[in-house]
N, C-alpha and C positions, 0 to 999 in steps of 0.2 A: 411327435407332437410339440416338443420344444421348439423345433424349427418353425412351426406354424405360429407359435407365440412370438418368436422373434420377428417374423415377417409382419404379423399384425402390429407389433410395436413400431416397426419402421414405417409402416403405412400410416399409422396414427400420427407419428412424429412429422412425416412429410406433409400430411394433409393439414394438420393443425398449424404448422409453422412454415407454410409456403412463403417465399420471400415477399411477394406482393401483399400478403395478408399481414405479415409482421410490419412491413413498411407503413401500410395504411394505419394500423393500430398505433404505431409510434407517433406518426405525424398528427393524428387526431388528438391523442392525449397530450403530446408536447405543446401543440397549439392551444389547447384548453388551459394548461397550466400557465403558459407564457402570457396569453391574453388576459387571464384572470389577474395576474400581477399588474399588467399595464393598466387595466381598467381601475384596479384598486388604487394604484399610485395617483391617478387623477382624482378619485373620490376622496382619498385621505388628505389631499392637498387643500381641501376646503375646510378641514378641521383645524382649528387653531390651538386647542388645548393639547399639550404634550402628552399628558397621561392618557387621554382618550385615544390619541394617535397610537401610543404603544399598545393599548388594549386591542385596538383594531388590527394592528400589525400581527399581534399574537394569534388572533382568530384567523387571519388570512393565511399565516404560516401553517396553522393546524389543518385548514382546508386543503392547502397545497400539499402538505405532507401526506395526507391520506391518498391524494391522487397519485403522487409520486410512488408511494408504497404499492398501490394497486397496479400501476404500470410495471414496476420492476418485478413484482411478485407474479403477475400474470404472464409477462413475456419471458421472464427468466433469462437464461443465457448471459449475454454481455451486460444486461441491465442490472444484474446482481453485483457486478463489478462497479458499475456506476453508483449504485447505492453505497458500496463500501467507500468510494472516494468522496461522495457528496456528504454522507451522513457522519461528519466528524465534528466533535464538540467545539473545536476552535474556529470553525469556518461556517457551518450551517446553523440556521435558527434552531433553538432548543427543541421546538416541535418536530422538526425534520429528524434530528438526532434520535429522539425518543422513538420515533416510528421506524426509521430505517435501520437502526442498529440491530434489530431482531432478524434482519435478512442475511446476516453474515454466513450462516451455515444452514439456510433453509431452502436450498435449491431442491426441486423435486428429484427424488432418487429413481434410478433405473431399477426395474424389477429384477429380482435375483435370477430368474430364469434367463434373462437377457445377459446379465453379468456373467453367469456360468458359460454361456456360449462365447462371449468375448474372450474370457479366460482360456477356454479350451482351444479356441482358434489361434490365440496368440502364443500359448505355451506348448501346444501340440500334444497335450495329454489331458485326461479328465481331471476335474477338481479333486475327486476322491483319491486319485493316484498321486497327486502333487501335495495335498495337504492332509494332515492328521485331523485338523479341525478348521472350519471356515464359518464364521458368523454370517448368517444370511442378512441380518439387519446391519446396515452401514453405520459406522461411527459418525459419519457426517457426509453430506453431499454438497458440493459446490457447483459453480457454473460449468466447469469442464469435466470434472470427474467426481467419483465418490470413493470413500475408503472403507475397507472392511478389516476387522481384526481376525487373524488366523494363526495357524502354527504349521510350519513345513514338516514333512515326513522326517522323522528321526531327530528333530530338534527339541530342545527343552524351553526355548524362549519364544515368545509371541512375535509376530511380525504384523506390519500394516500393508495391505494390498490396495494399491491405487488403480482404479479401473476407469477408463475414459467412457463418457456417455456416447453411445452411437449417434451419428448424425449431427453432433453439436457444432462442428467446425463451420459448416455452411451457414448454420443459423447465426452464429456469432459474427461472421464476416458481413452478413446482411445488416446486422445491428450497427456495426462500426461504420459502414458506409452511410447509413442514415444519420448517425451522429456527426460525421464529418460535414455533411451538408448543413446540418443544424448549426454546427460550429462556425461555418463560413457566414451564415446569416447573422449570428450573434455578434461576431467580431466586426461586422459592417454596420451594425445598428446600435448595440448597447455596450459592448465590452471592447475596450481598446487593447486587445491582447491577441497574439498570434495563436488562437486556439486550434486552427487547422493543423499546424505543425505538431501540436501536442497529440491530436487524434491520429495523425499519421504514424507517430512513434508508438502509440498504443496498438495500432493495427499490426505493426511489425513485431512488437513484443508478444502480443497475444498469439500471433501466428506461431511463435516458437513453443508456446505452451502445449501444443498438441503432439509434440515429440518427446516422449518420456525417456528415450535414450539420451537425448540432450540434457534433460533434467537430471538424470543419474550422473552424467559427467559433471554438471555444474555443482551438484551436491557434494560429490567427492572432492572437487577442486576447492570449494569453500571450506569444507570440513578439514582438509589437509592444511590449508593456509592458517586457519584460526588455531588449530591444535599445535602447529609448529611455532607460531608467533607468541604464544602465551604459556606460562607455567600451568595455568588452568584456563581452559577455553571460556570466554565470556558468555557464549551461548552454546547449548547443545545442538548438534546437527546429527540427524539420524544416519546410521550407517546403511549404505545401499547393499542389497543382495545382488551383486553386480552381474553375475552370469545369468540372471533371469530377466533382466530389464528388456522390454520390447517397446515399440512405438506407442502402444496403448495400455500397457500394463507395467507397473513399477512396484517392486517389493522392497521394503526397508524395515529396519528394526522398530519395534514398538517402544515409544517413550511414554511413561506414565506421568500424567500431569493434568491440570485443570485449565480450560480456556481462560485467557486473561479477562474476558468479559464477565466471568463468574468469580473473579477474585474477591469482590466485595461480599458476595454470599458466603464464600469459604471463610473469610475473615470473621464474619458474624457467626457462622456455625461453630467456629472454634472459641467463641466467647471473647474475642478480642475487640476492643473499642476501635471502630473504623476511623475515628478521628484522633486516636492516641498515638503515642510515640512508636510503639511496636509496629503498627500498621504503616506509619509514615516511613520508618526505616526500610521495611519490606518493599514499599513502592519505590523508594529511592534506589535501592539495590537493583530492582528490576530495570529501571530506566538506565542506570549506570552500565549494566551488562549490555543492553541493547545499543547504547551510545558508543561504548568502547568497540563493540563488534563492527558497527557501521562505520565508525571513524577509521578503523584499520582497513576494512574492505574497500571503502571508496577512495581513501587518500593514499594508502600504502600499496594496495593491489590494483585498484581500478576495476576489479571484478567483484560484483556484489549482488546480494539478494535484494530484489527491487520491489518486494511486495509485503511490507511489514504491517498488514492490516490485522486487526485483533483476532480474526479467525485463524491466523497462521502462527499465533504465539501461545505457547503453553507455559504455565508456571508449575515447576516441579518442587520437590522437597528442598527446604532451605532457601527459598526464593530463587532457585536456579531457573534459568529461562531456556526454553527450547524453541528454536526457530524452524518452522516447517514450510513445505511447499516451495520448491526451487524452480518452478515453471517460468517465473519471470526473474531473470537475472540480466545484468548489464555488464558489458566489458568496455569500459571507457577508453578511448584513445588517450595516449599520454598527454597530448597537448590540452585536451579538455580536463583531464585529471589535475594537471598542474595549474591550469587556469582557474579551476575551481578552488584549488589550495590557496591561491592568491586572494580569491574572493572571501574565503573563510577567514583569512587573517585581516582583511579589510573590515569585515563585519565585527570580528572579535575586538578590533582596535577602534571601532566606531569612526573609521576613516573614509569620508565621502570621496576624496580624490582617488584613492586606490580602488574603491568600489567602482567608480566610474571607469577607471582604466581596465579593471578586471572584466566588466561588462563588455567593453570593446574587444578585449582579447578573446573572450568566449564567443563572440559573434552575436551577442544580444543587441539588437538594433532598436534604439528608443528614440522617441520624438517628444519633446517637452516644450511648453510655453511658460513654465514656472519661472519666477524671479530667482529662486535659489534652486537651480536644477540639480546640482550635485548633492545637496542635502536631501532633496526629495528622492533622488536616485538611491541613496543609501537606505532610506526608509523602505523603498521598494525591494531592495536586495534583502533587507532584514525580514520583510513580509514573506518573500518568496523562498529564501534559503536559510532561515534560522527558525529554531523552535520557540524562542523566547517571545512572550507576549508583553507589550508595554505595561507599565504600572497601572493597576486598576482595570485592565481590559481582560475580559474572560472569553471573548469571541471576536475574531477578526471580521471586519466588514469590508472586504476587498473591493466591493462594487458600490460602496457609498460615495456620495459626491466629493467628500473630502479625503478619499483614500488615494494612495500613491498611484494605483492602477488607473484611476480616473484622470489624474494629473499628468501621468507619463504614459504615452502610448507605446506598447511593446510591439513594434512592427514586424520584427523577425526574431524567432526564438529557436535555437538549434534543437532539432528533434531529440538528439541524444542526451540533452540535459533534462529532458522530461522525467527520466527515471530518478534522477537526484531530487528534482523538485517534488515528485510524488512521495519519495521516501521520507524527505524532511517533513512534509505535511502530515504524513501518517504518524511519524514520531511525535510531532507536535500534538496531534489528536490524542495519542496515547498519554502524553504528559498532562494535557488538560483533563482528560478523563480520570487520571490518577491524582490530580490535584497538585502536581509538582511543576512549577514554572522554572525552566532553566534554558540556557543557551547552548545548543549543540556546537555552534561556532566557537565559543569559548573553550568547550571541552575538547574540540578537535584541533585546537591551535598546535599542540606538539606534533601531531601527525602531519598537519599542513607544512609546518616548518621543516620537518624531517624529509618530506617528499621533495620540497623545493631545494633543500640543501643537497640531497643526493643527485638531483638533476643539475646542480651547478647554478641554480637560479636564486640562491640566497647566500649573500656574502656577509662577512663580519661575524659569523657565528662559530662558536667552538663546538665541533661535533661531539666531544665528550660531554660538554654541558647539555647539549641537546638530548643525547641518549639518556643521561641522568634525569632530565626533566620529563622525558616521555615515560621512563620507568616510574617516576614519582606519580604521574597522572594515572598510570595503570594500577598502581597500588591503591590509589584513592578509589578508582572505579571498582576494584575488587573488595573494597572495604577492609584492606589490611592495615 
């Protein structure tokens, strides 16, 4: 009977999500949202009162937010990842953020009968033979997999079992190809940015996520790197139960914590003033931990976790941070790692000449008709690759007429840099959500200098001074 359930599930999945059906639904809904904004832009241009304009924009964003939410929720799959990227408080309209943030861990779950069959096929034994206890209700379900709490036979500690949704890979590849076509249209009409290269990198990275053996290797590599490079690791990385990992099943230690999105509720539950000093210090410690970890991973190693969206971050006792889900990782070539290190220093020093040089070295091809091209290019670099918001700004408007992206066309953008771009933007979204405005470029300066020095690309620096400076920054990050 279970095999019949599994067959019925697969048939339901393939019928409901046939590629042409998904494509049709996507294009109908995307066209509706896009044309809605274009028509609205024309209508609002006839209104001269600024306050009325703002009120009209807010209503339009609410209408669009509902449509985007329904599209992402109904289609699931890759569009749940789109919701994670788009629904950030530093980038998207507030109405979008309020609606889309709830989609982080709301992917439809696979029935336990199907999960059991996947487990038994992958592990070669029955669930009852393998586990003392297995919670049938998942801890959470995301676009590619869901996770269950369990306990292995003979163990005293709980584990987390990650199980891939059957049939999800073909579904997501269909979504990505549709998005690539939409990106090509948008960059030819409204957005002067090489969006297509970005979506190609997304296709490659998401393709990796379906191999849990690769994820286990990545988790072990990053865990080893962070634990060896720090007296106390800045973020907790789950330990993999290595001899059990398969392509569709991954078992790792259970880490107790609360999702970062529920941090505000937890602070209030403990009777702590969300606007007080205790809450502020906790939030700063959380960001320092993440910033230190990412500065080391990107600039010292080049191999980094590339998906720090809120659903992958747990807050544990004492404001410790756990970083989950290593399906999306990036191994930067040394030339790009060092080129990015130069850009970090240019941004930290507010140096437009070096920013322009770094763009060329990284292979970012821009076209500008601005009078002060280098100054505008620095602003673009800050918008793309730093977490700090300008004074008085709570949300970036990258596609407004006076934005750098409108003034400088990005004609070519190396695909491999997308993971850094996405990581920085997710960190900025977290910082805005926590109410802490800071520059990751300034905090990463010692790591950038160290990377360039060891590569022989930074002269006139005393390595002893540099090491001391890096250690000083690390002590600050750890709150020592």
